[in-house]
C-alpha positions, 0 to 999 in steps of 0.5 A: 620841384629843385627842391625835391630833386635835391633832397632826392639826390642828397637821400640817394648820396646819404644811402650810399654812404650808409651802404658803403659804411655797413660793407666797411663794418661787415668786412672789419667784423670778418676781420676781427672773427678770423683774427680771434681764430687765428689767435685760438688756433696758435694758442692751441696748437696742434696736438697730433702734430701733422701741420707745421706750428705758426709761432706767436709773438716771433719772427723766427721759423719752426727750425732752429737757426743752426742745427745738425745735419747728415751729409752722406757720401758715397766714396767707392760705393761706401756710405760715410755718415758725417754729423756736424754738430753746431750750437744753436738757439732759439729766439723765441721768447716764449718758449723754455728750453734746456740744451743738455748738449749741441743737440738737433732738436727740431721743435714738434709742432705743437710747441708755439704754445703761447703758455710757454715761459720765458727762462734762462736759468735751469731748473729742477728736472725732478720736479718741473711742475714746482717751478714751472707751474702749468707752462710747457717745457722741454729738457733735452738731454743724452740718454747716459745721464739716466739713474737706472735702477738694477729691477731686482731686489735681490741683485748683488754686487760681488760674486760668492767666491766659495760657492760652486754653480752648476751653470754660470750664465754671462749676461742678464738678457734673454738668452742668459735668462732662459738658461738661468730659469731652466736650469734651476727649475728643471735641473734643480742647479744653483745658477749664477748670472752675471752681467757687466751693466748694473740691472738686468734684463739686457737691451730689453731693460726698461724703468720708471723714467724718474723725471716724468714717471713714465715707463720707458726703454734705456736701449730703444723700444722693444715689441714682442711678436711671434708665431711660435707657440712654445715661445708664447707659452714660455713667456707666460708660464711664470705666475708671478710674471707680469700679465702679457697685454695685446699691443699691435704696433703700427707707426707712420714714416715722414716721407717728402713731408708726408706721414705714411704708413710704415711698412708699405701697405695700400695706403702707403702706395696710394698716397706716395704713388698717387693711385687709387688700389682698393683691393689686395689682387689690385696691389699684388698687380702693382706691385708686379708692374714695379718690382725688379726680380732678382738675378738668376741665383737670388737677390745677393744684397739689400738693394736688389732685395728691396727692389725686388719687392716694391720696385725702384721708387718706393725702394729710394723712398722708403729703403735706401736712406734709412738703410744707410743711416741705420748700417752706415753703408751702401745697401749693396754692401749689405746681406740681402737679409737686412730688407727681406725682413721688412714686411710688405703688405698687400692690404690696408693692414696698418700693423707692422708684424702680422704674428698671431701674439702681439703683446707687451708685459703690463708691468714692463720687460724688466718685471718680467725678468725680474719674475723668471729670475727671482728663485732661491737657487739663482745668484744674479750679480750686477756691475760685474765684468766676466773678464776679471773673473774669468779664471776663478768662474771657470774653476767654479762653474761646471757649465759657462754659458756666454751671451756676450761678444763672441770677438771680445771672448777670443780677443787674445787670439790676434784676430779682426773685430767683428762690426757691430751698430749701435745707437745714440740716443738724445732724449726729450721730456716734454714737461706739462704735455698730457697729449701725443706728440708723435702722429699715428702711434709711439714710433715715427720713422725718418727714412730719408737722408734729410735728417740724421735720426732714424727713428723717434719713440714716444713711450706713454703711448705704449698701452696707452699710459696716462702722464701729464708728460711725455718722453720722446727719445730720438735715435741715431745708428752709429759704429761707436758704442755697445754692440746692438746689431751685428752688420750682415755683409760678406767681410763680417760672415766670413770672419765670423766663420773663423771665430765659429771654428774656435767655438766649435773647438772649445764647445767640445769640451763640454764646459762652455756654450755660446748663445744669443745675438752677440755670441751667435753673431746674427740678428734674433728678433726677441722670440727668435732669441728665445726659442734658439735659447730653449733649443740650445738648452734642451740640446744640451742635455738631450732632451726634446724642445717642449711646446708646453712649460 
């Protein structure tokens, strides 16, 4: 009996040992499976870039050790952006990063891919695959390093001093091109188009990036949209120009660590305000509860206008920081038009623009310009400064259409200069990355003051062009550089009025006409610039502005 008891006791002990062993083995197997899954996740990364990337075999975070920061100080209600540029390096041995300058790179979530190859030497960026194989590689550079083709095979670089022209367009952008094309086709005039840049197309200019093969803009992303039938008919009037392909622009903004639709729509409000709006009526009702009405007489500045549309909280989250970075001053100092032009939707519509016609030229804007300038009566002379040939052109041109900065034309008058905003571009070439980097679309906005960038643009997402690489261009607004945007505030408005008096007196002679965003010191969308040029052209020849072309 005692032997039987001891046997049963030993059996029970053995059973308990086996049970415990089975439990430990199950735990061990679970840990192995989880480790394997984590390894796979780290290898693959997150192609859409929504989550922070876990780096493999490294003890550093996703941020550089040092980086640029934006410090915004409001002194006497004036926003002064101070950019502290510091050098930094990455300690992850699996990443190859070429830094062309001390620039805030801020790695995107996908860059933890273990296929990175350690390298301390420069590669030939024109053929990265030759030295890197299939390894993912990032190159950072400045936009000034780009080689810019003219975009027009028939372009010249010297003015024919013996030739007389019916019209001379100073600037090969939208306004100059419209005047040149109309004068040649409608009036059969000899036309000269000159531009100080080495290419046509003005700020719309695009080209094939030599390093990645991606069609991209040099001066920032341009999106054509219009409700104007005459403009839509005009841009489609040349059978040799590239066909326009429908493109409905939608983008996200990085707000409080979350990607939300920009401009504001129902989804934006639900996610940022933690509400559950489902219909347009509900959205309009909610907006009425937060909107701060304009003072009697209307909103007089950008802050008042934004708050009258979205209220205090959304103004702080989406409008205030972005406006300070974009314009370099407090929104109170800017005209109400600055924030009035940004749409607010009471629906789930994710599109940035509500216009009837929204499209991109299939082969790029430069090809569109080239088709409209390709006429036997049009001479295009590039890399040529108008002011160096001003006296000659005043003699050889029956009429001059000036599209440059108005204050540059009247520089000899000794008046103050008008203010413009420019853009500093930081280019990131992501070699051997067939997927997308920016989440939700080509453009990602940065509304807050936690970063100095205003937005980033991933060009291959436009029209979903295929490429094994990707090009992301990040933008910082600046008061220095080429003039892009007139600054709409009382000081500039009053100063422009003085310049306009000079223009009015000069235009009375019929010899010169000031046309376009810089010459008229007014922010025009692309369709507005075309419409303005068409109207001014037909007015100058005393004919009605047509709808069909």
